[in-house]
Each structure stands twice: as C-alpha cells, then as structure tokens.
C-alpha positions as CSV (number, residue, x, y, z in Angstrom):
1,M,-56.7,-38.6,-134.1
2,T,-53.9,-39.5,-136.4
3,D,-53.9,-42.4,-138.9
4,Q,-51.1,-44.5,-137.5
5,F,-51.4,-47.1,-140.3
6,D,-50.9,-44.9,-143.4
7,T,-47.1,-44.8,-143.0
8,D,-46.6,-48.4,-142.0
9,S,-45.3,-50.4,-144.9
10,P,-45.1,-54.1,-144.2
11,V,-42.2,-56.1,-145.5
12,L,-43.7,-58.7,-147.7
13,E,-41.6,-61.8,-147.9
14,E,-41.5,-64.4,-150.6
15,C,-42.2,-67.8,-149.1
16,E,-40.4,-70.9,-150.1
17,S,-42.9,-73.4,-148.5
18,L,-46.5,-73.7,-147.7
19,D,-45.5,-73.9,-144.0
20,Q,-43.9,-70.4,-144.3
21,V,-47.1,-69.1,-145.9
22,R,-49.2,-70.6,-143.1
23,E,-46.9,-69.1,-140.4
24,H,-47.4,-65.7,-141.9
25,I,-51.1,-66.1,-142.1
26,D,-51.3,-67.3,-138.5
27,R,-49.2,-64.3,-137.4
28,L,-51.4,-61.9,-139.3
29,D,-54.6,-63.5,-137.9
30,H,-53.2,-63.1,-134.4
31,A,-52.8,-59.4,-135.1
32,I,-56.1,-58.9,-137.1
33,V,-58.5,-60.4,-134.6
34,P,-57.7,-58.0,-131.7
35,L,-58.2,-55.1,-134.2
36,L,-61.6,-56.6,-135.2
37,V,-62.5,-56.9,-131.5
38,E,-61.6,-53.3,-130.9
39,R,-63.5,-52.2,-134.0
40,N,-66.6,-54.1,-132.9
41,H,-66.3,-52.5,-129.4
42,Y,-66.7,-49.1,-131.0
43,V,-69.6,-50.2,-133.3
44,M,-71.4,-51.3,-130.1
45,Q,-70.6,-47.9,-128.6
46,A,-72.3,-46.3,-131.6
47,A,-75.4,-48.6,-131.0
48,K,-75.7,-47.2,-127.5
49,L,-75.9,-43.7,-128.9
50,K,-78.5,-44.4,-131.7
51,G,-82.1,-44.0,-130.9
52,D,-83.9,-46.5,-133.1
53,V,-83.2,-49.6,-135.2
54,N,-83.2,-47.6,-138.4
55,A,-80.3,-45.5,-137.2
56,A,-78.1,-48.6,-137.4
57,R,-78.0,-48.4,-141.2
58,V,-76.6,-45.2,-142.6
59,P,-75.9,-45.7,-146.3
60,A,-73.8,-42.6,-146.6
61,R,-71.5,-43.7,-143.8
62,I,-71.3,-47.2,-145.3
63,E,-70.1,-45.8,-148.6
64,D,-67.7,-43.4,-146.8
65,V,-66.1,-46.4,-145.0
66,V,-66.0,-48.5,-148.1
67,Q,-64.3,-45.7,-150.1
68,K,-61.7,-45.1,-147.4
69,V,-60.7,-48.8,-147.1
70,R,-60.6,-49.1,-150.9
71,G,-58.2,-46.2,-150.9
72,V,-56.0,-47.8,-148.3
73,A,-56.0,-51.0,-150.4
74,E,-55.1,-49.2,-153.5
75,S,-52.4,-47.2,-151.8
76,R,-50.9,-50.5,-150.7
77,G,-51.0,-52.1,-154.1
78,S,-53.8,-54.5,-153.1
79,N,-57.1,-55.5,-154.7
80,P,-59.7,-53.0,-153.5
81,E,-62.5,-55.3,-154.6
82,I,-61.4,-57.9,-152.0
83,V,-61.2,-55.3,-149.3
84,E,-64.6,-53.9,-150.2
85,A,-66.2,-57.3,-150.1
86,I,-64.8,-58.0,-146.7
87,Y,-65.8,-54.7,-145.3
88,R,-69.3,-54.8,-146.7
89,A,-69.8,-58.3,-145.1
90,M,-68.4,-57.0,-141.8
91,I,-70.6,-53.9,-141.9
92,E,-73.7,-56.0,-142.5
93,I,-72.9,-58.2,-139.5
94,N,-72.3,-55.1,-137.4
95,I,-75.5,-53.5,-138.5
96,Q,-77.4,-56.6,-137.4
97,L,-75.6,-56.6,-134.0
98,E,-76.4,-52.9,-133.6
99,Q,-80.1,-53.4,-134.5
100,E,-80.3,-56.3,-132.0
101,Q,-78.8,-54.2,-129.2
102,I,-81.1,-51.2,-130.0
103,E,-84.2,-53.4,-130.1
104,K,-83.2,-55.0,-126.8
105,R,-82.6,-51.6,-125.2
106,N,-85.9,-50.2,-126.6
107,S,-87.9,-53.2,-125.4
108,G,-86.6,-52.8,-121.9
109,G,-84.6,-56.0,-122.1
C-alpha cells in the first residue's frame, strides 16, 4: 500500500474576503468527511477482529498513529499540536465505538 498523500502539495491561496475563506473551508469539509467515513469503516472492521473490549485500546498503536500524523503535519509546515489534538479526540471516539460494538457482539446482541 503506497502513501498517496505524501507527494500531494496543496496550493494554498491567500483569500481577500471572508466569503473566500468560507468557500475553501466548505470545499475542504466536503473532501474531509468522506475520508473520515472511510477511516471509521476500517476502525469498525478492526472491532470485528478484536476479541474483547480491552483490545479496543492499544496504547502503542495510539502513539504510533499520533506520531505519524504529527510527522505529516510537520512535513506540511502545519502545527503538529493541532493535528495531534484532533487525532487524539477522534481516536477516543473510535475506541468508544469499538468497545460498544465488541460488547454488543460478546453479549449476543
């Protein structure tokens, strides 16, 4: 599997109005949400493969993901602290969803 995003360098425009800023943000949200949906699909696939609720939280994997996305942010000249905070929040939500799915499966529901 290749990392298709490493070589993509977005053209960052200077905006002259708040409307332009909002148009760019809306365009990006339209692109980001499908990627989040896809990511969550694979998180739920992982939950199907994990045996118990405790398997949903793997600290070493969390830190590995965080370090990778911090690296991507740094390589793009962005603030890695912001990216880390977003990913840690998303990971926590995904862990909760995984745990719920595992509990439901294990209880026969």
